[in-house]
N, C-alpha and C positions, 0 to 999 in steps of 0.2 A: 602613232598619233596619240597625244595625250587626251585624257578626258577630264573636263572641268566640272566639278560639282558645285552647284549654286543653290544655297539654302536661304529661305526667308521664313519669318514667323507669321506673317500676315499675307493674305492673298493679293492685296493691292501692290505689294512689293515685288511680285514676280509677273504681274499681268502683262506689262509691256514686253518683257523678255519672251514670254510664251507666244505673244503675237508675232515676234520676229522669227520664231522657229518655223512658222508657216505650216503648210499642208503635209510636209514630210515627217512631222513630229509623230512619235509613237508614245504610248502610255503603258505603264506597268504599275499595278497596285500591289503594295507589300506593306503589311502592318498598318492598315487603315490609312496609308498615304499613297498618293498618286505621284509617280515619278515620270517626268516628261523627258523623253530622250530625242535628241535631234542635233542640228547644227545651227549656230548663229555666226554669221560672217565667216563661214568655213571652219569654225571650231566646234569640235564635238562636245556637247554639254548634256548634263543631266540636271534638271531643275526640279526642285521639290519644295512644297510648303511643309515646314516642320511642325507648325503650330507653336504655342507659347510655352516657355519654361525649359529648365535644364534637362529633364528626363526626355521630353519630346525632341529636343535638339540632339541629345546623345543617341537616341534610337535612330533618328534620321541619318545622322552622320555615319553611324556604324553600317547601316544598310548601303549607303553610297559607296563606302569603301569595300565591303565584303561582297556585295552583289554586283555592283556596276564597275568596280575596279577603278574608281576615279583616282587621278594622280595629284589633284589639288582641290581644295575646297575653299569657297568664298561664302561667308555668311554676311548678309546685308539686312539692314533694318533700322529701326528707331532706337533712340536712347535718351535718357534724361541727364542733363548736365550735373556734375558734382563739383567740378572746379569753377571758380568764379570767372576764370578766363575764357570759359566756353559758353557760347551763346546760342540761342535758337537759330537754326539754319546752318550752324557750323558742322563740319564733317570731321569725324574722328576715325583714324586708321589705327586700330589697336596694335600695340607692340608687345604688351604684357597683359596677362589675364589672371584674375584671382576670384574665387568664390567667396563673396563676403558673408554668406550665411553658413559656411562650412565650419563646424565647431565640434570636434571630438575630444575636447578637454574632459578630464585630465589625462586621457590616454595619449593624445597627440597635441601638439601646439595648435592654437586656434588658427584656422584657415588652411592648415596643412592637410593635404589629401592623404588619408590613412594608408599606410603601406607603400606609398609612392615616395615619401620623403621630400615632397616639395609643395609649395603653396602657390607658386607663380609659374606660368607657362608662357613661352615666347612664340610669336608668329614668325612667318618666313620673311626674312629681310628683303630678299629679291622681289618677292610678290608684293610686299608693301611699297617698294620703290616703284613698281609698275602701276599700282593703284594710285600713288601720288601723281604720277604723270597723267593718268586717265582723269583724275579729279581736276587737275589744273586745266586740262582740255575742256572739261565740262564747264568750269567757271569762266574761262576766258572767252568762250564763244567761238573758238577756232574750229570746233567740230560741229557736224550736223546734230550731234547729241549734246546739246549744251543748255545751260540754264535759261537763256533768253529765248531759245527755240522750243523748249519743252514745258516751261512753266508760265502760266498766265501773268501778265503785268500786274494785275490786281493782287495776286498772291505774293508776288515779289515785293510789292509795296507794303502790303498789310503785315507781312512777317519780317520786314526789314532785311531782305536777302541781298542787298547790294554790296555788302562787305563780308561775305562768307569767308571764314578762315578754316584752314586744314590743320588739324592737331594730330600728333603721334604720341602715344603713351599708354598708360595703364587704364584698362577697363575692368570694372568689378561687376560680377554677375551674381544674381540670387533669385530665388523664387518669390519675389515680392515686387509689386509695382510701387516704387518709391514716390511718395506724393505728399511729403510734409517737410517743412524747414528743419524740424527736429531730426527726422530720419537722415536728411542730407548732412546735417551737422555731425551726426554720429559717424557717417561714412567718411567725412572729411577728417575726423579725428583719428580714425583707424587707418585710413589710406590717404595721407596728405598729398600724394601725387596723382590720385585718381582723376581722370578727366570726365568720365561719365559712368552711368550704371544702366544695366539692362538685365535680361533674364536668360540668355543663352550662350554668350560668347565664351565664358570660361569652361563650360561643358564641352563645347566644340574643341577648344584648345586641349583639354585633357584627352579626349578621344584621339585627336590627330597626333598628339604626342605618343600615345600608347601604340598607335599603328604606324608611326613614322611617315605621316602624310603631311605635305606642305599645306598651310592654311593661312587665311587672312580674314579679318572682320572689319567691315566698313559700316560705320554708324552715322546716321543723320540725327542731329539733336532736335528733338521735337518740343522739349519743355525743360524747365529748370528743376524738375523733380520735386516741386513744392506743392502747395495747396491748389494751385491752378493747373497742375499737370494734366488732369483728366479733361479739363475744358479745352486745352490747346491740342490735345492728341488727335482727335478725330479729323478735324478739318486739315490739320497739317499733314496727316497721313495721306489723305485723298488728293490734296491740291499741290503738295510739295514733295514729300519724302519719297513717294513711289516713283516719281520722275527723276529725282536725284539719284536714287539707287540704280535704276535702270540705265540712266544716261551715263553714269560713271562706268558701269559694267559693259555697256555697249562699246564705249571707247576702249576699254581694256581688251575686249574680244577682238576689236578691229586692229589693235596695236600688236597683238600676239603674233 
C-alpha cells in the first residue's frame, strides 16, 4: 500500500484534510513539525505543515521520505501570478520548477543548482494528469468536494471565481514574497514562460529528484504578486484557497 505525503505551508491549507482523517489519526513530532498519520478515503496519508520557505519545505520533504517512507508527495498552497494569462482563483499544476533566487555566479550559471548541473526540475506526469482530473471534478460540481459546495457564494462572487482556469507549466520559487510590479517584471524577463511564483515548490522538486520520489505541486493563485498582494492574501486564504486545495486533494484521494 502506497503512502501519500501531503505538505502545505500554512495551517488553513490542511485543516479540512485533517478533519477527514478522523479519530484514528496519530501524530508524531519531528524537527518541530507535527506529522499527522492516518487514512483518508481508504488511502494512507501523512499530512504536515511545513511552514514557509525553501529550507522549511526541504526539511519537511526529507523527513517524509526518510522517516515515513512516502511513495509520492503533493505540495499544495497559494501562489502569486507571474504570467498575465493567470488570474486570481486560477489553479496551476506545476510541470517544471526553478529557484529564481539561486545565483552562484561566476562559479555556476545563474539558477543552476551547484554540483547538480541543472536548473529546472520536472514533476511526475502521471500524477499531474490525476490532479488535472481531480481539479476538473472540483470545478464542475460533479463531486461532493466541489467549488459550489465548499466555497460561499459571496466569496465566489467577490473573487470572480466563475471562470477558473487550470494551467500547467513553470513555477519559480524563492525566499521572497513577491509584491511589486517591478519584481514581477523582473521575473517575467528572466522566466518568460513562468506561470506563478511561490516560496517552496522548487525546493520540493529538488529533494524529490535527489531521492527519486514522485511529486506534484498544486497552486491556487491568490494575487497578482503586485502592490496589492498582501491585501488579497489573507481573505483569499481563509475563504477560498484552503477549500480549493482540500477539495481537489479529496477528489484525488477518492479517485486513487
